[in-house]
C-alpha positions in Angstrom: -11.2 -12.5 3.6 -8.8 -13.4 0.4 -5.1 -13.4 1.1 -4.3 -10.6 -1.2 -6.8 -8.2 1.3 -5.0 -9.3 4.4 -1.0 -7.9 2.8 0.0 -4.7 4.8 -0.5 -1.5 2.6 1.7 1.6 3.0 1.7 4.4 1.0 4.4 6.4 0.0 4.4 9.8 -2.1 7.5 10.1 -4.1 8.8 13.5 -5.9 10.1 11.3 -9.2 7.7 8.4 -10.0 10.4 6.8 -12.2 13.1 7.4 -9.8 10.8 6.3 -6.8 9.5 3.2 -8.7 13.2 2.4 -10.0 14.4 2.5 -6.1 11.8 0.1 -4.3 11.8 -2.6 -7.6 15.8 -2.6 -8.3 17.0 -1.9 -4.8 14.5 -3.6 -2.3 13.4 -6.2 -4.8 9.8 -5.3 -5.0 7.5 -6.4 -8.0 5.4 -4.2 -9.7 1.8 -5.5 -10.0 0.1 -2.2 -11.4 0.7 1.0 -12.7 -1.4 4.2 -13.7 0.4 6.0 -16.0 -2.4 8.9 -16.3 -2.5 9.6 -12.4 1.1 8.4 -12.0 0.7 5.5 -9.2 1.6 2.0 -8.8 1.2 -1.0 -6.8 4.2 -3.2 -5.6 4.9 -6.2 -3.4 7.5 -8.1 -1.9 6.7 -11.1 0.3 3.7 -10.2 2.6 4.5 -6.7 2.3 2.6 -4.7 -0.5 3.1 -1.0 -1.1 1.8 1.9 -3.1 4.1 4.5 -4.7 2.2 8.1 -5.8 3.9 11.3 -7.6 3.7 14.1 -5.1 5.1 15.6 -2.2 6.2 13.4 0.8 4.9 13.4 4.2 7.5 11.9 6.8 4.0 11.2 9.3 3.0 8.1 7.2 3.1 4.3 7.8 6.5 2.6 7.8 6.8 -0.6 5.3 8.6 -3.7 7.2 10.4 -5.8 4.3 11.7 -9.3 5.5 15.2 -10.1 4.1 17.5 -13.3 4.9 20.6 -11.6 5.5 20.3 -7.9 7.1 24.0 -7.2 7.3 24.7 -7.7 3.7 21.0 -6.4 2.5 22.2 -2.8 4.3 26.0 -3.0 3.0 24.9 -3.8 -0.2 22.1 -0.6 -0.3 24.9 1.6 1.5 27.1 0.5 -1.5 24.4 2.0 -4.0 24.5 5.3 -2.1 21.4 4.7 0.0 21.0 6.1 3.3 21.2 3.6 5.9 20.8 3.3 9.6 22.6 1.3 12.2 21.6 -2.4 12.2 19.9 -2.8 15.6 19.1 -6.8 17.0 16.2 -7.1 19.9 17.3 -9.6 22.3 18.6 -12.2 20.1 15.0 -12.5 18.1 15.3 -10.0 15.3 17.4 -7.6 13.5 15.9 -4.4 11.9 17.5 -1.1 10.1 16.1 1.9 8.8 16.8 2.6 4.7 15.4 5.6 3.2 14.0 6.0 0.0 15.4 9.4 -2.5 12.8 11.5 -1.0 13.4 10.0 2.7 10.6 7.9 3.0 11.4 5.2 5.8 11.6 1.4 4.9 12.7 -1.1 7.7 14.4 -4.3 6.8 13.7 -6.9 9.2 15.7 -10.2 9.7 14.2 -13.2 12.0 17.3 -14.8 14.3 15.4 -16.9 16.5 
């Protein structure tokens, strides 16, 4: 199995393909590695997380991408300043912090910070 095939994958459906791509690239720091303009879907990567976006009606029952960040509190504040819906930063047993972030279509992404 190659390293690329071991990357986690999550599919998100977004109503506006360009707006969704902008959110994940500009605000969450994903790199776009492929775009299919005819079928309106793309692959994006950030660290070990790989996601795909496709134009369509979002479903809230899908998977959730976990994105590692160095400073979760500053990342959450930066996103709030951009008008992004951001939940409350939670800390678990001094091991990690996480916060839910929602894209423009309500898809949930979790930012995580290892604090060991």
